[in-house]
C-alpha positions as CSV (number, residue, x, y, z in Angstrom):
1,M,84.3,80.0,138.3
2,Q,82.8,82.9,136.4
3,K,85.2,84.5,133.9
4,S,85.5,88.3,133.6
5,Y,86.8,90.5,130.8
6,D,87.2,94.1,130.1
7,V,85.3,93.8,126.8
8,V,83.2,91.0,125.3
9,I,82.5,91.2,121.6
10,V,79.6,89.2,120.2
11,G,80.3,88.4,116.6
12,A,83.6,87.8,114.6
13,G,82.7,89.7,111.5
14,P,84.5,92.9,110.4
15,A,82.9,95.0,113.1
16,G,83.9,92.7,115.8
17,I,87.4,92.0,114.4
18,F,88.2,95.7,114.0
19,A,86.9,96.6,117.4
20,A,89.3,94.0,118.9
21,L,92.2,95.3,116.7
22,E,91.7,98.8,117.9
23,L,91.4,97.8,121.5
24,T,94.6,95.8,121.6
25,R,96.5,98.3,119.5
26,Q,95.7,101.2,121.8
27,K,95.7,99.4,125.1
28,P,98.0,96.3,125.1
29,G,97.0,93.8,127.8
30,V,93.3,94.7,127.7
31,K,91.2,91.5,128.3
32,V,89.1,91.0,125.3
33,L,86.9,88.0,124.4
34,I,85.3,87.4,121.0
35,L,82.3,85.1,120.9
36,E,81.2,83.7,117.5
37,K,78.4,81.2,116.9
38,G,79.8,80.0,113.6
39,R,82.9,78.0,112.9
40,N,86.5,79.1,112.6
41,L,87.7,80.1,109.1
42,D,89.5,76.8,108.3
43,Q,86.4,74.8,109.4
44,R,83.8,76.7,107.2
45,F,84.1,74.1,104.4
46,C,82.2,70.9,103.8
47,P,84.6,68.0,104.3
48,S,82.6,65.7,102.0
49,K,83.2,65.5,98.2
50,E,79.6,64.4,97.7
51,K,76.6,66.5,97.2
52,N,75.1,67.2,100.6
53,N,72.3,69.6,101.1
54,Q,73.5,72.1,98.5
55,C,77.0,71.9,100.0
56,Y,80.0,70.9,97.8
57,H,83.6,70.1,98.3
58,C,85.8,73.3,98.4
59,R,82.7,75.5,98.8
60,P,81.9,77.2,102.1
61,C,79.1,75.5,103.9
62,S,78.7,78.3,106.4
63,T,78.8,81.4,104.2
64,V,77.2,83.9,106.5
65,C,78.5,83.2,109.9
66,G,81.9,82.1,111.4
67,W,85.2,83.9,111.7
68,G,85.1,86.8,109.2
69,G,81.4,86.9,109.0
70,A,79.5,86.9,105.7
71,G,82.5,88.8,104.1
72,A,84.9,85.9,104.5
73,F,83.8,84.3,101.3
74,S,82.5,87.4,99.6
75,D,84.1,89.2,96.6
76,G,85.9,91.3,99.1
77,K,85.3,94.8,97.8
78,L,86.4,97.7,100.0
79,T,84.2,100.6,98.9
80,L,86.2,103.7,99.9
81,S,83.3,106.2,99.7
82,T,81.0,107.7,102.3
83,E,78.1,107.4,99.9
84,I,78.0,103.6,99.8
85,G,77.9,100.9,102.5
86,G,76.0,102.4,105.4
87,T,74.8,105.4,107.4
88,L,77.7,106.1,109.7
89,D,77.9,109.7,108.3
90,Q,74.7,110.3,110.2
91,Y,76.5,109.5,113.5
92,I,79.9,111.0,113.1
93,G,79.6,113.3,110.1
94,E,80.9,112.9,106.5
95,S,84.4,114.3,107.0
96,A,85.0,112.1,110.1
97,L,83.7,109.1,108.3
98,Q,86.1,109.7,105.3
99,E,89.0,109.8,107.8
100,M,87.7,106.6,109.4
101,I,87.5,104.9,106.0
102,Q,91.1,105.8,105.2
103,Y,92.1,104.4,108.6
104,V,90.3,101.2,107.9
105,D,91.7,100.9,104.4
106,E,95.2,101.3,105.7
107,T,94.6,98.5,108.2
108,Y,93.5,96.2,105.4
109,L,96.6,97.1,103.5
110,E,98.7,96.2,106.6
111,F,97.2,92.7,106.7
112,G,97.6,91.9,103.0
113,A,95.2,93.9,100.8
114,P,96.5,94.7,97.3
115,N,97.7,98.2,96.5
116,Q,95.6,98.6,93.3
117,V,92.4,100.7,93.5
118,F,89.8,101.3,90.8
119,G,88.0,104.5,90.0
120,L,90.7,107.1,90.4
121,E,91.9,107.4,86.9
122,Q,90.3,107.7,83.4
123,Q,88.2,110.8,84.4
124,A,87.2,111.4,80.8
125,E,85.7,107.9,80.6
126,I,83.9,108.4,83.9
127,E,82.3,111.6,82.7
128,K,81.3,109.9,79.5
129,F,79.5,107.2,81.3
130,Q,77.8,109.7,83.6
131,R,76.4,111.6,80.6
132,Q,75.1,108.3,79.2
133,A,73.6,107.4,82.5
134,V,71.6,110.7,82.6
135,H,70.1,109.9,79.1
136,A,69.1,106.4,80.4
137,E,67.5,107.9,83.5
138,L,70.1,106.2,85.7
139,K,72.2,107.7,88.4
140,L,75.8,106.5,88.2
141,I,77.7,106.7,91.5
142,P,81.5,106.7,90.9
143,V,83.3,105.1,93.8
144,V,86.9,104.1,94.6
145,I,87.2,100.4,95.2
146,R,90.0,98.2,96.5
147,H,89.3,94.7,95.4
148,L,90.5,91.9,97.7
149,G,89.0,89.0,95.9
150,T,87.6,85.7,97.2
151,G,90.7,83.8,98.4
152,R,92.8,86.8,99.3
153,C,90.0,87.9,101.6
154,M,90.4,84.7,103.6
155,K,94.1,85.1,103.9
156,I,93.7,88.7,105.3
157,L,91.1,87.5,107.8
158,Q,93.5,84.7,108.9
159,N,96.3,87.2,109.4
160,M,94.0,89.4,111.5
161,Q,93.1,86.4,113.7
162,N,96.7,85.4,114.1
163,H,97.5,89.0,115.2
164,L,94.7,89.1,117.7
165,L,95.7,85.8,119.2
166,A,99.3,87.0,119.6
167,A,97.9,90.1,121.3
168,G,96.2,87.9,123.9
169,V,92.6,88.1,122.6
170,E,90.6,85.1,123.5
171,I,88.5,83.8,120.6
172,R,85.7,81.2,121.0
173,T,84.0,80.0,117.8
174,Q,80.9,77.7,117.8
175,C,79.9,79.5,120.9
176,P,76.4,81.1,120.5
177,V,75.3,83.8,123.0
178,A,71.8,83.4,124.5
179,E,71.3,86.8,126.1
180,V,72.9,90.1,127.2
181,L,73.0,90.5,131.0
182,V,71.9,93.9,132.2
183,E,71.6,95.3,135.7
184,D,70.6,98.9,136.7
185,N,70.4,99.7,133.0
186,T,74.1,98.8,132.6
187,A,75.6,95.9,130.6
188,R,77.2,93.4,132.9
189,G,78.1,90.6,130.4
190,V,76.5,87.8,128.5
191,R,75.0,84.3,129.1
192,L,76.0,81.6,126.6
193,Q,73.5,79.1,125.3
194,S,75.5,76.5,127.2
195,G,74.5,78.4,130.4
196,E,77.9,79.8,131.1
197,V,77.9,83.4,132.4
198,I,80.6,85.7,131.3
199,S,81.0,89.1,133.0
200,A,82.4,92.2,131.3
201,G,82.7,95.9,131.9
202,Q,81.8,96.7,128.2
203,V,79.8,94.7,125.7
204,I,79.9,95.2,121.9
205,L,77.1,93.4,119.9
206,A,78.3,92.9,116.3
207,P,76.4,89.7,115.2
208,G,76.2,90.6,111.5
209,R,73.2,90.0,109.3
210,E,73.0,86.4,110.4
211,G,72.4,87.5,114.0
212,A,70.1,90.4,113.1
213,E,67.0,88.6,114.4
214,W,68.7,87.6,117.6
215,L,69.8,91.2,118.1
216,A,66.3,92.5,117.4
217,G,64.9,90.1,120.0
218,E,67.4,91.3,122.6
219,A,66.5,94.9,121.8
220,R,62.9,94.1,122.4
221,K,63.7,92.5,125.7
222,L,65.8,95.4,126.8
223,G,63.3,98.0,125.6
224,L,65.6,99.5,123.0
225,T,63.9,101.4,120.2
226,T,64.5,100.5,116.5
227,E,63.5,101.7,113.1
228,I,62.5,99.3,110.3
229,N,65.0,99.3,107.4
230,P,64.0,98.3,103.8
231,V,64.5,94.9,102.3
232,D,66.2,94.5,98.9
233,I,65.0,91.6,96.7
234,G,66.1,90.8,93.2
235,V,68.2,88.7,90.9
236,R,71.8,88.0,90.1
237,V,72.4,88.9,86.4
238,E,75.1,87.0,84.4
239,V,76.4,88.1,81.0
240,P,79.6,87.5,79.0
241,A,82.4,89.6,80.5
242,A,82.8,91.5,77.2
243,V,79.4,93.1,77.6
244,M,80.4,94.8,80.9
245,E,84.1,95.3,80.2
246,P,83.8,98.9,79.0
247,L,82.4,99.7,82.5
248,T,84.4,97.3,84.7
249,K,87.8,98.3,83.3
250,V,87.0,101.9,84.5
251,F,85.1,101.3,87.7
252,Y,85.6,97.6,88.5
253,E,82.1,97.9,90.0
254,A,79.7,100.4,88.5
255,K,76.9,101.4,90.9
256,F,73.7,102.5,89.3
257,I,70.4,103.7,90.8
258,Y,67.1,103.7,88.9
259,Y,63.5,104.5,89.8
260,S,61.0,102.4,87.9
261,K,58.6,104.2,85.6
262,T,55.7,102.0,86.5
263,F,55.8,102.0,90.3
264,D,58.6,104.5,91.1
265,D,60.4,101.8,93.2
266,K,64.1,102.3,93.8
267,V,66.3,99.8,91.9
268,R,70.0,99.5,92.1
269,T,72.9,97.4,90.9
270,F,75.0,95.7,93.6
271,C,78.2,93.6,93.9
272,M,79.5,93.5,90.3
273,N,82.0,90.7,89.7
274,P,84.1,91.0,86.5
275,Y,85.2,87.6,85.3
276,G,83.5,86.1,88.3
277,E,81.1,83.3,89.2
278,V,77.6,83.0,90.6
279,V,77.4,81.1,93.9
280,L,75.0,79.7,96.4
281,E,74.5,81.2,99.8
282,N,73.0,79.3,102.7
283,N,71.1,81.7,105.0
284,D,70.2,79.4,107.9
285,G,68.7,76.7,105.6
286,L,67.4,79.2,103.0
287,I,69.3,78.9,99.7
288,T,69.9,82.3,98.0
289,V,72.3,83.5,95.3
290,N,75.3,85.7,95.4
291,G,78.4,86.4,93.3
292,H,82.2,86.2,93.7
293,S,85.2,87.5,91.7
294,H,88.3,85.5,92.7
295,A,91.7,86.9,93.3
296,Y,93.5,84.1,91.5
297,K,91.1,82.7,88.8
298,K,88.8,84.1,86.2
299,T,85.8,83.0,84.2
300,K,84.4,84.3,80.9
301,N,81.4,86.0,82.6
302,T,80.6,89.0,84.7
303,N,77.7,89.0,87.2
304,F,76.0,91.6,89.3
305,A,72.8,91.9,91.3
306,I,69.7,94.0,90.5
307,L,67.9,94.7,93.7
308,V,64.5,96.3,94.3
309,S,64.2,98.2,97.6
310,K,61.0,98.2,99.5
311,T,60.3,100.0,102.7
312,F,57.2,98.8,104.5
313,T,54.9,101.1,106.6
314,E,52.3,100.4,109.2
315,P,51.0,97.9,110.2
316,F,53.6,95.5,108.6
317,K,56.9,95.3,110.5
318,E,58.6,92.1,109.2
319,P,60.6,93.0,106.1
320,I,63.1,90.2,106.8
321,A,60.3,87.7,107.0
322,Y,58.9,89.0,103.7
323,G,62.3,88.6,102.0
324,K,62.7,85.1,103.3
325,Y,59.2,84.2,102.1
326,I,60.1,85.3,98.5
327,A,63.3,83.4,98.6
328,S,61.6,80.3,99.9
329,L,59.3,80.2,96.9
330,A,62.4,79.7,94.7
331,N,63.5,77.0,97.0
332,L,60.1,75.4,96.9
333,L,59.8,75.5,93.1
334,G,63.5,74.8,92.1
335,G,64.9,73.0,95.1
336,G,67.2,76.0,95.6
337,V,68.1,78.8,93.2
338,I,66.3,79.2,89.9
339,V,68.0,80.3,86.6
340,Q,66.1,81.7,83.7
341,R,67.0,83.3,80.4
342,L,65.8,86.9,80.0
343,G,64.2,85.9,76.7
344,D,62.2,83.2,78.2
345,L,61.0,85.5,81.0
346,L,59.9,88.1,78.5
347,A,58.2,85.4,76.4
348,G,56.3,84.1,79.4
349,Q,57.9,80.6,79.3
350,R,59.9,78.5,81.6
351,T,63.6,78.0,80.9
352,N,64.3,74.3,80.7
353,Q,67.6,72.4,80.1
354,S,67.1,72.4,76.4
355,R,66.7,76.2,76.2
356,L,69.5,76.8,78.7
357,A,71.8,74.7,76.5
358,K,71.2,77.1,73.6
359,S,72.2,80.2,75.7
360,L,75.3,82.1,74.5
361,T,75.9,82.9,78.2
362,V,77.2,79.7,79.8
363,P,76.1,79.6,83.4
364,T,78.8,79.4,86.1
365,L,76.4,78.1,88.7
366,A,75.8,74.5,87.7
367,E,73.6,73.8,90.7
368,A,70.9,76.3,89.7
369,T,67.6,74.8,88.4
370,P,66.2,76.1,85.1
371,G,62.7,77.5,85.9
372,D,60.3,80.4,85.8
373,L,61.0,83.4,88.1
374,S,57.6,84.9,87.3
375,L,56.2,82.3,89.7
376,V,58.5,83.6,92.4
377,F,58.6,87.5,92.3
378,P,55.7,89.9,92.8
379,Y,54.7,91.6,89.6
380,R,56.1,95.1,90.6
381,H,59.5,93.5,91.3
382,L,59.7,91.9,87.9
383,V,58.6,95.1,86.1
384,A,61.3,97.1,88.0
385,I,64.0,94.5,87.1
386,V,63.1,94.4,83.4
387,E,63.0,98.2,83.3
388,M,66.4,98.4,84.9
389,L,67.9,96.0,82.4
390,K,66.5,98.0,79.5
391,A,68.1,101.2,81.0
392,L,71.5,99.5,81.5
393,D,71.5,98.3,77.9
394,Q,71.8,101.9,76.8
395,I,75.2,102.0,78.6
396,A,76.3,98.4,78.2
397,P,74.7,97.1,75.0
398,G,74.1,93.4,75.3
399,V,72.7,93.4,78.9
400,Y,69.2,93.3,77.6
401,S,69.8,90.1,75.6
402,R,67.6,87.1,75.4
403,Y,70.6,85.1,76.5
404,T,71.2,87.1,79.7
405,L,70.8,84.8,82.7
406,L,68.8,85.7,85.7
407,Y,69.3,83.8,89.0
408,G,66.9,84.1,91.9
409,V,66.5,84.9,94.6
410,E,69.1,87.4,95.9
411,V,68.0,89.1,99.1
412,K,69.7,91.6,101.3
413,F,68.3,91.6,104.8
414,Y,68.9,94.8,106.5
415,S,68.4,94.6,110.2
416,S,66.1,96.8,112.2
417,R,68.2,99.9,112.9
418,L,68.9,100.5,116.6
419,T,68.8,103.9,118.1
420,L,72.4,104.7,119.0
421,T,74.6,107.6,120.2
422,P,77.3,108.9,117.9
423,Q,79.6,106.5,119.7
424,L,77.2,103.6,118.8
425,E,76.2,103.1,122.4
426,T,72.6,101.9,123.1
427,A,70.3,103.3,125.7
428,V,71.8,100.7,128.0
429,Q,75.1,102.0,129.5
430,N,78.3,100.2,128.3
431,L,76.3,98.2,125.6
432,F,77.4,99.0,122.1
433,A,76.1,97.8,118.7
434,A,78.0,97.8,115.5
435,G,78.0,96.5,112.0
436,D,75.4,95.2,109.6
437,G,73.5,93.4,112.4
438,A,72.7,96.7,114.1
439,G,71.3,98.1,110.9
440,V,73.9,101.0,110.6
441,T,76.2,99.5,108.0
442,R,75.9,97.5,104.7
443,G,79.4,96.5,103.8
444,L,82.9,95.6,104.8
445,V,84.4,99.1,105.2
446,Q,81.7,100.8,107.2
447,A,81.2,97.7,109.3
448,S,84.9,97.7,110.1
449,A,84.7,101.4,110.8
450,A,81.8,100.9,113.2
451,G,83.9,98.5,115.2
452,V,86.6,101.1,115.5
453,I,84.1,103.8,116.6
454,A,82.8,101.7,119.4
455,A,86.3,100.6,120.5
456,R,87.5,104.1,120.7
457,E,84.7,105.1,123.1
458,I,85.4,102.1,125.2
459,L,89.1,103.0,125.4
460,R,88.2,106.3,126.8
461,R,86.5,104.5,129.7
462,L,89.0,101.8,130.5
C-alpha cells in the first residue's frame, strides 16, 4: 500500500533536520518523513580496526552523508553572521536573516551547544588586527562564532534525532531517493531507488553537497533553471598552534580574503581549527582533506584551509567535475592526500619521509603521503596560495615558514544554484529546496535557517 505524508524531506543534514524540527514544533501531529541515503549517526564508523580503503577504527567512514550530513563530523562552528555561510540575505533580507540566525542559534543551545562565543570581546585587539590586515592587503572579516567541536556536535545531532522520533517523525536512513514525482507542475511525492512510491503534499529537497549532482539532475529533468556557482580548490595548512594563537584567542576562527597580485583570483581562509587535527574526507570514493577541532581533546597544532575561488564562464559548465579532477590527481600520485613542506614546494622539490621527519611541525594526519603538490595544482592556484601565505605571515609571523605543512587537495563543491522564491520554493509548486545542495548556503547556520524558512511556508499551507 502506498504511504502518504504531509511532508517528505529528502536529506538529513542541518536543513532537513531543522525543517522537521520547525514543522513538529508549530504543528504537532504533522506527518513528516525524512529520507536519507546515508547511514544513521551511530553507524557512520568503520567497525574494523584494520586499515581498509582509507578508513580507520574510530574514524567516520561516511563523512559527507548520513544523519547530520557533512556537519556531523565537522569542527561544528556556528558562524553567527549574515556575511558568512551563504546567500540567504538575497532571499529574505539581511535583518530577517539576522533574526533567523538568532533563532537557529537558540535551537542549537536548546539541544546542547555550549554557551561560550568568540569574537564579541577584545575590541581593541580586533581593531589592531584589522589595521594589520589592511597593510598586508587582506580583508579581515570579524565574525561571532559558537564552537561546538567534533564530538559534541554528534551529541547535539543525536539529541535532535531523539526529539524528532518522540514527536512522531519517521526517519529512514540508507534509503536513497531515485526521483521527485511531479504532476501538473505540482510535487506529488518521491520514488525510492527500491521502487517504492511515497506520496506527499509538500516535498523539501535538502540532499547536501553529497546530493548536489543528484539534485542538479532532477532540476534538469523538471526544467528548473540554475546558475553555476564557483568551485573552491586549495590546501589545508598546518602550523604549530603558537603561530596562530594571537589570532585564535581573539577570533577562534579568523576569516581573511585576499586577491592575488598575479592573477587577481579570490583567495580565502576557511575552517580554522585551533589545537586541532587534519583529517581525511571521503567524497564518494574521492579522498580529500579537511580539519577538525575536538571539543574534548587538543593537539599542539592549528590548521586551516586556503582556498582559491574560480568561477567558470561559457562554454564550461562543470565546476564540480573540475574540482574532482584536481583532487583525483592527488589520489593518483599519493594514493590519497599529499603532504608537502612549504620549503620544499618553494625549492621545487618533493617532500619525502626524511625531509618530513625534519619538520618542526609534526603532522597530525599520519595517513598523508609525502609528495609534490606542484604536480597536482594548476600554476595560478599555487601562485595564489603562496601569495596568501606571505600576506598572512605579516599578521601571524611563522605562517610562511619552511616547516609549514600543506595538505592537498581540499575542495569545496558548491552546487548549481537553483532559482527559488523568497520562501525557497522552486518553479514546481510545493517543491522546496534548501541547504548546501541547493547552492544557497555554505555552512551549518544558514543551512539550518534554510530548513526553517521552507518549513514556515509549508506550515502556512497545511
